[in-house]
C-alpha positions as CSV (number, residue, x, y, z in Angstrom):
1,M,-20.7,-9.3,4.3
2,E,-23.6,-11.5,5.4
3,I,-22.8,-11.0,9.1
4,R,-24.1,-7.5,8.6
5,N,-27.6,-9.0,8.6
6,S,-27.1,-9.9,12.2
7,Q,-27.5,-7.4,15.0
8,W,-25.1,-6.0,17.5
9,I,-25.9,-7.2,21.0
10,T,-24.7,-6.0,24.4
11,I,-25.5,-6.5,28.1
12,S,-28.6,-5.1,29.6
13,R,-27.0,-3.5,32.7
14,S,-23.6,-2.5,33.9
15,I,-21.5,-5.1,35.6
16,G,-18.3,-3.0,36.1
17,D,-15.1,-4.7,35.3
18,I,-16.5,-8.2,35.0
19,A,-16.4,-9.7,31.5
20,P,-19.8,-10.9,30.2
21,V,-20.4,-14.2,28.5
22,F,-23.1,-14.3,25.8
23,R,-25.0,-17.5,25.1
24,R,-27.1,-19.1,22.4
25,A,-28.5,-22.6,22.6
26,F,-29.7,-24.4,19.4
27,E,-30.3,-27.8,18.0
28,T,-29.1,-29.3,14.8
29,E,-30.0,-32.3,12.7
30,K,-27.6,-35.0,11.5
31,S,-25.8,-35.0,8.1
32,I,-24.3,-31.5,8.5
33,E,-22.1,-30.8,5.5
34,K,-20.5,-27.6,6.9
35,A,-21.0,-25.1,9.7
36,T,-19.3,-21.7,9.6
37,L,-19.2,-19.2,12.5
38,E,-18.5,-15.6,11.7
39,M,-18.0,-13.2,14.5
40,T,-16.3,-10.2,16.0
41,A,-16.6,-8.1,19.1
42,L,-16.1,-4.7,20.7
43,G,-13.2,-6.0,22.9
44,T,-11.2,-9.3,22.8
45,Y,-13.3,-12.4,22.8
46,E,-13.1,-16.2,23.2
47,A,-15.8,-18.5,21.9
48,E,-16.7,-22.0,22.9
49,I,-19.2,-24.5,21.4
50,N,-20.2,-27.3,23.8
51,G,-17.3,-26.5,26.0
52,K,-14.6,-26.7,23.3
53,R,-12.7,-23.6,22.1
54,V,-13.6,-22.2,18.7
55,G,-10.4,-21.8,16.6
56,D,-6.9,-20.9,17.8
57,Y,-7.0,-17.1,17.3
58,I,-5.7,-15.5,20.4
59,L,-7.0,-12.0,21.3
60,A,-9.5,-11.9,18.5
61,P,-10.5,-9.8,16.7
62,G,-7.1,-8.1,16.9
63,W,-6.3,-4.4,16.9
64,T,-7.4,-2.1,14.1
65,S,-8.5,1.5,13.7
66,Y,-11.8,0.5,15.4
67,D,-13.6,3.7,14.4
68,H,-13.1,2.7,10.7
69,R,-12.2,-1.0,10.5
70,L,-13.1,-4.0,12.6
71,Q,-12.0,-7.5,11.5
72,V,-14.5,-10.4,11.3
73,Q,-13.2,-13.9,11.9
74,A,-14.6,-17.0,10.2
75,Y,-14.3,-20.4,11.8
76,D,-15.2,-23.9,10.6
77,V,-17.1,-25.4,13.5
78,T,-18.5,-28.4,11.8
79,D,-16.8,-30.9,14.1
80,L,-17.9,-29.1,17.2
81,L,-21.6,-29.4,16.7
82,Q,-23.9,-32.0,18.3
83,T,-27.7,-32.5,18.3
84,E,-28.0,-30.0,21.2
85,N,-25.6,-27.2,21.3
86,A,-24.6,-24.1,23.3
87,L,-22.4,-21.3,21.9
88,H,-20.7,-19.2,24.6
89,V,-18.7,-16.0,23.8
90,T,-16.8,-14.2,26.6
91,V,-15.8,-10.6,25.8
92,G,-13.1,-8.6,27.6
93,R,-12.0,-5.0,27.3
94,G,-9.1,-5.8,25.1
95,W,-7.6,-2.9,23.2
96,F,-11.0,-1.6,22.4
97,R,-12.0,-0.5,25.9
98,S,-8.7,-0.3,27.6
99,P,-7.3,3.1,28.9
100,M,-4.6,3.5,26.4
101,P,-2.1,5.1,26.6
102,G,-1.5,4.6,30.3
103,W,0.6,7.6,31.1
104,M,-1.7,10.4,29.9
105,D,-5.4,11.4,30.2
106,T,-7.3,12.6,27.2
107,E,-10.9,13.0,26.3
108,D,-10.5,10.4,23.6
109,K,-9.1,8.0,26.1
110,K,-12.1,8.5,28.3
111,R,-14.4,8.0,25.4
112,R,-12.8,4.7,24.4
113,Y,-12.8,3.4,28.0
114,H,-16.5,4.0,28.4
115,Q,-17.5,2.4,25.0
116,P,-19.9,-0.5,25.3
117,C,-19.1,-4.2,25.2
118,G,-20.6,-5.7,22.0
119,L,-20.9,-8.8,20.0
120,I,-22.0,-9.6,16.5
121,A,-22.1,-13.2,15.0
122,R,-23.6,-15.4,12.3
123,L,-23.6,-19.2,12.4
124,T,-24.4,-20.8,9.0
125,I,-25.2,-24.5,9.0
126,D,-25.3,-26.2,5.6
127,Y,-26.9,-29.7,5.5
128,A,-26.1,-32.4,3.0
129,D,-29.6,-32.2,1.5
130,G,-29.1,-28.5,0.5
131,R,-31.0,-27.0,3.4
132,K,-29.4,-24.1,5.4
133,T,-29.9,-22.8,8.9
134,V,-28.7,-19.3,9.9
135,I,-28.4,-18.2,13.5
136,G,-27.4,-14.6,14.0
137,T,-27.1,-12.4,17.1
138,D,-30.4,-10.9,18.1
139,E,-32.8,-10.7,21.1
140,S,-32.9,-14.5,21.3
141,W,-29.4,-14.5,22.9
142,S,-28.8,-14.1,26.7
143,W,-25.9,-13.1,28.8
144,A,-24.4,-13.6,32.3
145,E,-21.4,-12.7,34.4
146,S,-18.4,-14.9,33.4
147,P,-15.6,-16.2,35.7
148,V,-13.4,-13.5,34.2
149,R,-13.9,-10.9,37.0
150,F,-11.4,-8.4,35.4
151,S,-9.4,-8.3,32.2
152,E,-7.5,-5.4,30.8
153,I,-4.5,-5.0,28.6
154,Y,-2.2,-3.2,31.1
155,D,-3.4,-4.4,34.4
156,G,-4.0,-8.1,33.8
157,E,-6.7,-10.7,34.4
158,H,-8.6,-12.0,37.4
159,Y,-10.5,-15.3,37.2
160,D,-12.7,-17.2,39.6
161,A,-12.8,-20.9,38.7
162,G,-15.5,-21.5,41.2
163,I,-18.0,-19.4,39.3
164,R,-20.3,-21.0,36.7
165,P,-22.4,-18.5,34.6
166,S,-25.9,-18.4,35.9
167,D,-28.8,-15.9,36.1
168,W,-29.0,-15.6,32.3
169,Q,-30.6,-12.4,31.2
170,P,-31.9,-11.2,27.8
171,V,-29.4,-9.2,25.8
172,S,-30.0,-5.6,24.6
173,L,-29.6,-4.6,21.0
174,L,-26.7,-2.2,20.4
175,D,-26.7,0.6,17.8
176,W,-23.2,0.3,16.5
177,P,-21.9,0.7,12.9
178,K,-21.7,-2.3,10.6
179,H,-20.0,-0.6,7.7
180,I,-16.8,-0.9,9.6
181,L,-16.8,-4.7,9.4
182,I,-14.1,-6.1,7.2
183,P,-12.8,-9.7,6.6
184,Q,-9.8,-10.8,8.5
185,E,-6.8,-8.9,7.0
186,G,-3.8,-9.4,9.2
187,E,-2.0,-12.6,10.2
188,I,-3.8,-14.5,12.9
189,V,-2.4,-14.1,16.5
190,R,-1.6,-17.6,17.8
191,E,0.3,-19.4,20.6
192,T,3.6,-20.1,18.9
193,E,6.0,-21.5,21.5
194,R,6.0,-22.9,25.0
195,V,8.9,-22.0,27.3
196,T,9.3,-24.1,30.4
197,A,10.4,-22.4,33.6
198,K,14.1,-22.7,34.2
199,R,14.0,-22.2,38.0
200,V,11.9,-21.1,41.0
201,F,14.0,-19.4,43.6
202,R,14.0,-17.1,46.6
203,T,15.5,-13.6,46.2
204,P,17.5,-11.8,48.9
205,K,14.3,-10.0,49.9
206,G,12.5,-13.4,50.4
207,E,10.4,-13.1,47.2
208,T,9.4,-16.3,45.4
209,V,10.3,-15.8,41.7
210,V,9.9,-17.9,38.6
211,D,12.5,-17.4,35.9
212,F,11.7,-18.6,32.3
213,G,15.2,-17.7,31.0
214,Q,13.8,-15.8,28.0
215,E,11.7,-12.7,27.7
216,V,8.3,-13.6,26.2
217,T,5.2,-11.8,25.2
218,G,2.1,-13.9,26.1
219,Y,1.0,-15.3,29.4
220,V,1.9,-17.9,32.0
221,E,0.1,-21.2,32.2
222,F,0.2,-22.9,35.5
223,T,-0.9,-26.2,37.1
224,V,-1.8,-26.3,40.7
225,N,-3.4,-28.8,43.1
226,A,-5.6,-26.7,45.4
227,K,-8.6,-26.4,47.5
228,A,-11.7,-24.5,46.4
229,G,-11.1,-20.8,47.2
230,D,-7.3,-21.0,47.4
231,S,-5.7,-18.1,45.7
232,V,-2.9,-17.9,43.0
233,S,-1.6,-14.4,42.2
234,F,1.6,-13.1,40.6
235,I,3.0,-10.0,38.9
236,H,5.3,-9.9,35.8
237,G,8.7,-8.4,35.4
238,E,11.6,-8.3,32.9
239,M,14.6,-8.0,35.2
240,L,16.2,-8.6,38.5
241,D,18.0,-5.7,40.2
242,A,21.7,-5.6,41.0
243,D,21.0,-7.5,44.2
244,G,19.0,-10.2,42.5
245,N,15.6,-9.1,43.6
246,F,12.5,-8.9,41.4
247,Y,12.1,-5.6,39.5
248,N,9.3,-4.2,37.5
249,A,9.2,-0.5,38.3
250,N,9.8,0.1,34.6
251,Y,6.2,-1.1,34.0
252,R,5.1,2.3,35.3
253,S,1.4,2.2,36.0
254,A,0.7,-1.2,34.4
255,K,-0.1,-3.6,37.2
256,A,0.5,-6.7,35.0
257,L,-1.3,-8.8,37.7
258,V,-2.9,-12.2,37.5
259,K,-5.3,-13.4,40.2
260,Y,-6.9,-16.8,40.1
261,S,-9.4,-18.2,42.6
262,C,-9.1,-22.0,42.6
263,R,-11.7,-24.8,42.4
264,E,-11.1,-28.1,44.1
265,G,-8.4,-30.4,42.8
266,T,-5.7,-30.2,40.1
267,Q,-6.3,-27.5,37.5
268,T,-4.4,-25.9,34.7
269,W,-5.2,-22.3,33.6
270,H,-3.8,-19.3,31.8
271,P,-5.3,-15.8,31.0
272,R,-7.3,-15.7,27.8
273,L,-8.2,-12.1,27.1
274,T,-5.0,-10.1,27.7
275,F,-1.2,-10.5,27.4
276,F,2.0,-9.6,29.2
277,G,5.7,-9.0,28.4
278,F,8.0,-10.7,30.9
279,R,10.8,-13.0,31.8
280,Y,10.0,-13.3,35.5
281,V,6.9,-13.6,37.6
282,K,6.8,-12.9,41.4
283,L,4.4,-15.2,43.2
284,L,2.2,-13.2,45.6
285,S,0.2,-16.2,46.6
286,W,0.4,-19.9,45.9
287,P,-1.3,-22.8,47.7
288,N,1.7,-25.1,48.1
289,H,5.4,-25.4,47.2
290,P,5.9,-24.2,43.7
291,K,8.1,-26.2,41.3
292,P,9.5,-25.2,37.8
293,E,7.3,-27.8,36.1
294,D,4.2,-26.0,37.4
295,F,4.8,-23.1,35.1
296,T,5.0,-22.6,31.3
297,A,5.3,-19.3,29.5
298,I,3.3,-19.3,26.3
299,A,4.6,-17.0,23.5
300,V,1.8,-15.2,21.6
301,H,2.3,-13.2,18.4
302,S,1.1,-12.8,14.8
303,D,1.7,-16.1,13.2
304,M,4.3,-15.0,10.5
305,K,6.4,-17.4,8.5
306,R,10.1,-17.4,9.4
307,T,12.1,-16.5,6.4
308,G,15.6,-15.3,7.5
309,R,18.3,-16.9,9.6
310,L,21.7,-15.7,10.7
311,Q,24.5,-17.5,12.5
312,S,28.2,-16.7,13.0
313,G,31.3,-17.9,14.7
314,N,30.8,-15.4,17.5
315,A,28.6,-16.7,20.3
316,E,27.7,-13.2,21.6
317,L,26.7,-12.1,18.1
318,N,24.5,-15.2,17.8
319,R,22.8,-14.1,21.0
320,L,22.2,-10.7,19.5
321,F,20.6,-12.3,16.5
322,S,18.4,-14.3,18.8
323,N,17.5,-11.2,20.8
324,I,16.5,-9.3,17.7
325,L,14.4,-12.2,16.5
326,W,12.6,-12.5,19.9
327,G,12.1,-8.8,20.0
328,Q,10.3,-8.9,16.7
329,R,8.2,-11.8,17.8
330,C,7.3,-10.2,21.1
331,N,6.3,-6.9,19.5
332,F,4.6,-8.1,16.3
333,L,1.3,-8.8,18.1
334,D,-1.1,-7.7,15.4
335,V,0.5,-4.3,15.2
336,P,4.2,-3.4,15.4
337,T,4.4,-2.2,19.0
338,D,7.2,-0.5,20.8
339,C,7.2,-2.7,23.8
340,P,5.0,-5.5,25.3
341,Q,5.2,-4.8,29.0
342,R,4.6,-1.3,30.4
343,D,1.6,1.0,30.1
344,E,2.3,1.7,26.4
345,R,2.4,-1.3,23.9
346,L,1.5,1.0,21.0
347,G,2.1,1.0,17.3
348,W,4.7,3.8,17.2
349,T,5.2,4.8,13.5
350,G,8.9,5.7,14.0
351,D,9.8,2.3,15.5
352,A,8.0,0.5,12.6
353,Q,9.7,2.4,9.8
354,V,13.3,1.9,11.2
355,F,12.7,-1.8,11.7
356,V,10.6,-2.7,8.6
357,K,13.5,-3.9,6.5
358,T,14.9,-6.2,9.2
359,A,11.4,-7.4,10.0
360,S,10.8,-8.3,6.3
361,Y,14.0,-10.4,6.3
362,F,13.4,-12.4,9.5
363,F,9.7,-13.1,8.8
364,D,7.2,-12.8,6.0
365,V,5.5,-9.6,7.1
366,E,3.8,-8.6,3.9
367,R,0.3,-9.4,5.1
368,F,1.1,-8.0,8.6
369,F,2.3,-4.6,7.3
370,R,-0.4,-4.4,4.7
371,K,-3.1,-4.6,7.4
372,W,-1.3,-2.0,9.6
373,L,-0.7,0.3,6.6
374,H,-4.5,0.2,5.9
375,D,-5.0,1.3,9.5
376,L,-2.5,4.1,9.0
377,K,-4.4,5.2,5.9
378,A,-7.7,5.0,7.8
379,D,-6.3,7.1,10.7
380,Q,-4.5,9.6,8.6
381,R,-6.0,13.0,9.3
382,P,-7.8,15.1,6.7
383,S,-4.8,17.4,6.4
384,G,-2.6,14.4,5.5
385,E,-0.9,14.4,8.9
386,V,0.1,10.9,10.2
387,G,0.0,10.5,14.0
388,Q,2.7,9.2,16.2
389,I,0.9,5.9,16.8
390,I,-1.2,3.6,14.6
391,P,-3.9,2.7,15.5
392,D,-4.0,6.4,16.6
393,V,-5.0,6.5,20.3
394,I,-3.4,9.9,20.6
395,P,-5.4,11.7,17.8
396,D,-4.5,15.1,19.2
397,G,-0.8,14.4,19.2
398,D,1.5,16.1,16.7
399,S,3.2,14.3,13.8
400,S,6.9,14.1,13.6
401,A,9.5,13.6,10.9
402,A,10.8,10.0,10.8
403,W,7.6,8.9,12.5
404,G,5.0,10.1,10.0
405,D,7.3,9.0,7.2
406,A,6.3,5.5,7.9
407,A,3.5,6.4,5.4
408,T,6.1,6.3,2.6
409,I,9.0,4.2,3.9
410,C,7.0,1.1,5.0
411,P,5.0,0.5,1.8
412,W,8.1,1.1,-0.2
413,Q,10.1,-1.4,1.8
414,I,7.4,-4.0,1.6
415,Y,7.4,-3.6,-2.2
416,Q,11.2,-3.9,-2.3
417,T,11.2,-7.1,-0.3
418,Y,8.3,-8.9,-1.8
419,G,7.9,-7.3,-5.3
420,D,4.1,-6.8,-5.3
421,L,3.2,-3.4,-6.7
422,S,-0.3,-3.5,-5.2
423,V,1.0,-2.4,-1.8
424,L,2.1,0.9,-3.4
425,K,-1.2,1.2,-5.3
426,D,-3.1,0.7,-2.0
427,Q,-1.0,3.4,-0.2
428,F,-0.1,5.8,-2.9
429,D,-2.8,8.4,-2.0
430,S,-1.7,8.2,1.6
431,M,2.0,8.7,0.6
432,K,1.1,11.8,-1.4
433,K,-1.1,13.2,1.4
434,W,1.8,12.9,3.9
435,V,4.2,14.9,1.6
436,N,1.4,17.4,0.8
437,Y,0.9,17.9,4.6
438,I,4.6,18.7,5.1
439,T,4.4,21.1,2.2
440,S,1.4,22.8,3.7
441,V,2.7,23.3,7.2
442,T,6.3,24.2,6.8
443,K,7.3,27.8,7.5
444,T,10.2,27.5,5.0
445,P,9.5,26.5,1.4
446,N,11.3,23.3,0.3
447,L,12.4,22.5,3.8
448,W,10.5,21.4,6.9
449,T,10.9,23.9,9.7
450,D,9.1,25.2,12.8
451,H,7.2,22.0,13.8
452,F,7.3,19.6,16.7
453,H,9.6,16.6,16.2
454,F,11.1,13.8,18.2
455,G,14.4,14.6,16.7
456,D,17.1,11.9,16.9
457,W,15.2,10.2,19.7
458,L,17.5,8.9,22.4
459,G,20.6,10.1,20.6
460,L,23.6,9.5,22.7
461,D,24.8,13.1,22.0
462,A,21.7,14.5,23.7
463,P,22.1,17.6,25.9
464,S,21.7,16.9,29.6
465,G,18.1,16.2,30.6
466,S,16.9,15.7,27.0
467,Y,15.7,12.6,25.3
468,K,16.5,14.1,21.9
469,G,19.9,13.9,20.4
470,S,21.9,17.0,19.3
471,T,21.1,16.7,15.6
472,R,19.1,19.7,14.4
473,E,15.4,18.9,14.2
474,D,14.9,21.0,11.1
475,F,17.8,19.0,9.5
476,I,16.2,15.7,10.2
477,A,12.7,16.9,9.2
478,S,14.0,18.3,5.9
479,A,16.0,15.1,5.2
480,F,13.0,13.0,5.6
481,Y,10.9,15.4,3.6
482,A,13.3,14.8,0.8
483,R,13.2,11.0,1.3
484,S,9.4,10.8,1.3
485,T,9.1,13.0,-1.7
486,E,11.6,10.8,-3.5
487,L,9.6,7.7,-2.7
488,V,6.4,9.3,-3.9
489,V,8.1,10.0,-7.2
490,K,9.5,6.4,-7.5
491,A,6.2,4.8,-6.5
492,G,4.2,7.1,-8.9
493,K,6.4,6.2,-11.9
494,L,6.0,2.5,-11.2
495,L,2.2,3.0,-11.0
496,G,2.1,5.2,-14.2
497,E,1.0,8.3,-12.3
498,D,1.9,11.8,-13.2
499,V,4.4,12.8,-10.5
500,S,6.1,15.7,-12.3
501,A,5.1,18.1,-9.5
502,Y,6.7,15.9,-7.0
503,E,9.8,15.5,-9.1
504,S,10.1,19.3,-9.2
505,L,9.5,19.5,-5.5
506,Y,12.2,16.9,-4.8
507,K,14.8,18.9,-6.8
508,R,13.9,22.1,-5.0
509,I,14.2,20.3,-1.6
510,I,17.7,19.0,-2.5
511,T,18.8,22.5,-3.5
512,A,17.3,24.1,-0.5
513,F,18.8,21.5,1.8
514,R,22.3,21.9,0.5
515,C,22.0,25.7,0.9
516,A,20.6,25.6,4.4
517,F,22.9,22.8,5.7
518,P,26.3,23.2,4.1
519,E,28.0,21.6,7.1
520,Y,27.2,18.6,9.2
521,K,27.7,18.6,12.9
522,T,26.7,15.2,14.3
523,Q,27.1,11.6,13.4
524,T,23.4,11.4,12.5
525,E,23.6,14.5,10.3
526,H,26.5,12.9,8.3
527,V,24.5,9.6,8.1
528,L,21.3,11.2,6.8
529,A,23.1,13.4,4.3
530,A,25.0,10.5,2.8
531,H,22.3,7.8,3.0
532,F,19.5,10.0,1.5
533,S,21.9,11.4,-1.2
534,L,21.6,14.9,0.1
535,S,25.3,15.5,0.3
536,D,26.9,16.7,-3.0
537,D,29.9,14.5,-2.1
538,P,28.6,11.4,-0.2
539,Q,32.1,9.8,-0.2
540,K,33.6,12.8,1.6
541,T,30.6,12.8,4.0
542,A,31.1,9.1,4.8
543,D,34.8,9.6,5.3
544,A,34.2,12.4,7.7
545,L,31.7,10.3,9.6
546,A,34.2,7.5,9.9
547,E,36.8,10.0,11.3
548,I,34.3,11.3,13.8
549,I,33.5,7.8,15.0
550,R,37.1,7.0,15.4
551,K,37.7,10.2,17.3
552,D,34.8,9.2,19.5
553,G,36.6,6.0,20.5
554,V,34.6,3.9,17.9
555,R,31.4,4.8,19.7
556,L,27.9,5.4,18.4
557,R,26.4,8.8,19.2
558,T,23.3,8.2,17.1
559,G,19.7,7.7,18.2
560,F,16.5,6.2,16.6
561,V,17.0,8.2,13.4
562,G,20.7,7.7,12.7
563,T,21.4,4.3,14.0
564,P,19.5,2.2,11.4
565,Y,21.5,3.7,8.6
566,I,25.0,4.3,10.0
567,L,26.5,0.9,9.2
568,H,25.2,1.1,5.6
569,V,26.8,4.5,5.1
570,L,30.1,3.2,6.4
571,S,30.2,0.0,4.3
572,N,28.8,1.6,1.2
573,Y,31.8,4.0,1.2
574,G,34.7,1.8,2.1
575,H,34.5,1.5,5.9
576,A,33.1,-1.9,6.4
577,D,35.8,-2.7,9.0
578,L,34.7,0.2,11.1
579,A,31.1,-0.9,10.7
580,W,32.0,-4.4,12.1
581,S,33.8,-2.7,14.9
582,L,30.6,-1.0,15.9
583,V,28.6,-4.2,15.6
584,L,31.1,-6.2,17.7
585,R,31.6,-3.5,20.4
586,R,31.0,-5.1,23.8
587,E,31.3,-2.0,25.9
588,Y,28.6,0.7,26.2
589,P,27.4,1.9,23.8
590,G,27.4,-1.2,21.6
591,W,25.1,-3.9,20.2
592,L,26.8,-6.5,22.3
593,F,26.8,-4.6,25.6
594,P,23.2,-5.7,26.5
595,V,24.3,-9.3,25.6
596,T,27.0,-9.1,28.2
597,K,24.4,-8.0,30.7
598,G,22.2,-11.1,30.0
599,A,19.7,-9.6,27.5
600,T,17.4,-12.0,25.7
601,T,15.7,-9.3,23.6
602,A,16.8,-5.9,22.2
603,W,16.7,-2.9,24.6
604,E,15.3,0.6,24.3
605,H,18.5,2.1,25.8
606,W,22.0,0.9,25.2
607,D,22.5,1.2,29.0
608,G,19.1,0.0,30.2
609,I,21.3,-1.6,32.8
610,R,24.5,0.3,33.4
611,E,28.0,-1.0,33.9
612,D,27.5,-1.0,37.7
613,G,24.2,-2.9,37.4
614,S,21.9,0.0,38.1
615,F,19.0,0.8,35.9
616,W,18.9,3.7,33.4
617,S,15.6,4.9,34.9
618,T,12.0,3.8,35.7
619,D,10.5,6.4,33.4
620,M,11.2,4.9,30.0
621,N,13.3,1.8,30.1
622,S,12.0,-1.1,28.1
623,F,14.1,-4.3,27.9
624,N,12.1,-5.4,24.9
625,H,12.2,-2.7,22.2
626,Y,13.1,-3.8,18.7
627,A,14.2,-0.5,17.0
628,Y,18.0,-1.0,17.5
629,G,17.5,-4.5,16.2
630,S,17.5,-2.9,12.8
631,V,21.2,-3.7,12.7
632,A,20.2,-7.1,11.3
633,D,19.3,-5.8,7.9
634,W,22.9,-4.6,7.6
635,I,24.1,-8.1,8.6
636,F,22.0,-9.6,5.8
637,E,22.8,-7.0,3.1
638,Q,26.3,-6.0,3.8
639,G,27.9,-8.4,6.3
640,A,26.5,-11.5,4.5
641,G,26.2,-9.7,1.2
642,I,22.7,-10.5,0.1
643,R,20.9,-7.7,-1.7
644,H,18.4,-7.5,-4.5
645,A,19.6,-5.7,-7.5
646,E,18.6,-2.1,-8.0
647,N,15.1,-1.8,-9.6
648,K,14.7,-5.6,-9.1
649,P,12.4,-5.9,-6.1
650,G,11.4,-9.2,-4.6
651,F,14.9,-10.6,-5.2
652,T,14.3,-11.4,-8.8
653,E,18.0,-10.6,-9.2
654,V,20.7,-10.6,-6.5
655,I,23.9,-8.8,-5.8
656,Y,26.3,-10.8,-3.7
657,N,28.8,-8.5,-2.2
658,P,29.8,-9.7,1.3
659,H,32.1,-8.0,3.8
660,P,34.0,-10.7,5.8
661,D,35.7,-9.9,9.1
662,E,38.2,-12.2,10.8
663,R,36.8,-11.3,14.2
664,L,33.7,-13.4,13.5
665,G,35.5,-16.3,11.9
666,W,32.5,-17.1,9.7
667,L,29.0,-15.9,8.9
668,D,26.0,-17.9,7.5
669,A,22.8,-16.2,6.2
670,R,19.7,-17.7,4.7
671,L,16.9,-15.7,3.2
672,E,13.7,-17.2,1.8
673,T,12.3,-14.8,-0.9
674,R,9.4,-14.9,-3.2
675,N,11.8,-16.3,-5.8
676,G,13.4,-19.0,-3.7
677,T,15.9,-19.3,-0.8
678,I,19.3,-17.6,-1.0
679,S,22.1,-18.8,1.2
680,A,25.4,-17.1,1.7
681,F,28.3,-18.2,3.7
682,W,31.8,-17.0,4.2
683,A,34.7,-18.2,6.5
684,C,38.0,-16.6,7.1
685,E,40.7,-19.2,6.8
686,N,44.5,-19.1,7.0
687,D,45.1,-18.4,3.4
688,G,42.1,-16.2,2.7
689,V,38.3,-16.3,2.6
690,R,36.1,-19.0,1.4
691,Y,32.6,-18.0,0.1
692,E,29.6,-20.2,-0.7
693,L,26.6,-18.9,-2.5
694,T,23.3,-20.6,-3.4
695,T,21.0,-18.5,-5.5
696,P,17.7,-19.4,-7.2
697,V,18.0,-16.3,-9.5
698,Q,20.7,-14.6,-11.5
699,A,23.3,-13.0,-9.3
700,T,26.1,-10.5,-9.7
701,V,29.0,-11.6,-7.5
702,V,31.3,-8.8,-6.3
703,L,34.5,-10.0,-4.6
704,D,37.7,-7.9,-4.4
705,N,36.2,-5.4,-6.9
706,I,35.8,-8.2,-9.5
707,K,32.3,-8.6,-10.8
708,K,30.9,-11.9,-12.2
709,I,27.4,-12.7,-13.3
710,V,26.3,-16.2,-12.4
711,E,23.1,-18.1,-13.2
712,P,21.0,-19.9,-10.6
713,G,23.0,-22.6,-8.7
714,Q,25.5,-23.3,-6.0
715,Y,29.0,-21.7,-6.1
716,T,32.2,-21.6,-4.1
717,F,34.7,-18.8,-4.4
718,W,38.1,-18.1,-2.8
719,T,40.0,-14.9,-2.2
720,E,43.6,-15.1,-1.0
721,K,45.1,-12.8,1.7
722,G,46.9,-9.8,0.2
């Protein structure tokens, strides 16, 4: 990369929390054919040429495993250049120098917080006559304090509009690696939607609160007519309490605070180097009477193409679909995060692997996940261990079953959805290393025992005082050991690799598992045994699961591990009606319960807000957590009936096998695949069910146990009652 011929630059003295702005003035001649600016920074940056923003990439350079990989952005700036020019680049802490995670102190966290600010750039100007001018970062640049007086991922941004950078000083050269520089890999993070404020109101406590009506990840843009030195400040929140007052205790230590010192006159501004998760903001100071039209929430996330759509005859179910969709948008901000609001916002591997299938149906996430999986591979420890979080900001943290298994499950699912074998080729060594790690650390051959695990996280059958469900941790770990080994075998065969040792290991794991766990005690144990083909009689296991669920009052008892698969097990073995009953349950615990409480995104806890309006807790209670949104992949595959045929990844062939339910009335699903758009519709009518299918590929239609192979086209089918 030519940018490596430039030099890293930094500021020449400490300025505390103030974000520096770097400057380079230069002149150009007429007849410029093309001008390209390549740049990246140690921290989030925003660049301007002659006062106009460069590009539309928000929070560049994004979040990667910074010790190993740092993305470089390339911008066409031809139209921004004049005869005399000034390039300014403001650099904030971003993820690179923020104290992440917020709830714990580690030596690695201290190291990252005290890393230097840095910038490297290269401007190449090509003239029509063939001449070329190159301007790179070096000692000719200068720096000054910017109007951004503070910017940090958790705590917010402070800006003084009355400050103009002055007292320019020479930069210092920075000794920082260049081999870590890579071209932009992930989807670009952009502003994707503007949500106008729905109301400004006074709470019973007398607080002035702005309600946007939808939880958003991004920032608030406001317009205010003020005097120089007037102050605007506000904090962000997701919820109102039972009395209607502003609530954000669940943000924990994250201040989520915006401060803005005004200049004279009417002005419009929003933060530029950080982001927030919120539905509400509480105004702490405002120069005059605030009105809804003064405020706009700007949604920011990785700019992924929308590929999947769901709609039904049930309004609450449609709200759930919207909530899942917004949850993905809010948490797919360059990495698949757990939540966008509190002192966390991390790439939890467990959340990513349970949601990856749903994610790949609603949006085209191939490029998004490939980039994240490259970071997983880069952060994978020499032993093969995969951390809880990628990028791994807890490098001393233990791995866990179902979390580290993102190393195998995520690349396999991306291959299944999009059909490109290269993702498996890229990740195959990482997949093997993960299985080899388990094999090396287990205390019981062919099972995974005696290791830290998160268990069935937030399982509803958890003992009092525990976040972990009652499913045996060794059971979960051994089940995922089997699943990851199976995926290594499948991937290896597709790649032409010798996986005979893993085939033998897989057989031994199955044998050992059935010997060690002849009986299943919890809903999740039944789910995993059937879904991962560990049970010697999956039908019997699924029937027993259905009986347990009915005895439990048609209630889920599963957590993060069991919930994503429970509906698939039920419908695959003849209990689709019970699966729909779980989906449509309006009482706690149920997917529609948060909808009845006004949710606009998926929740971390089924009872984040309880029946009486009180909150589950302030400790760990996100109202924007996508994991349980994984139910949507069941809606696509089983409810609507769209699946790719076995061993036909990328939807080169389709199996259409829907499971209609009169309680919905109708269901419409559309899925844009690499081979065209599939649409599937069914409606329950007086005399039966009407089905409509449009398929761009050959499809096997399965209705009432009758199979029919159809060629690409549009079809209508009927089944009569009885």
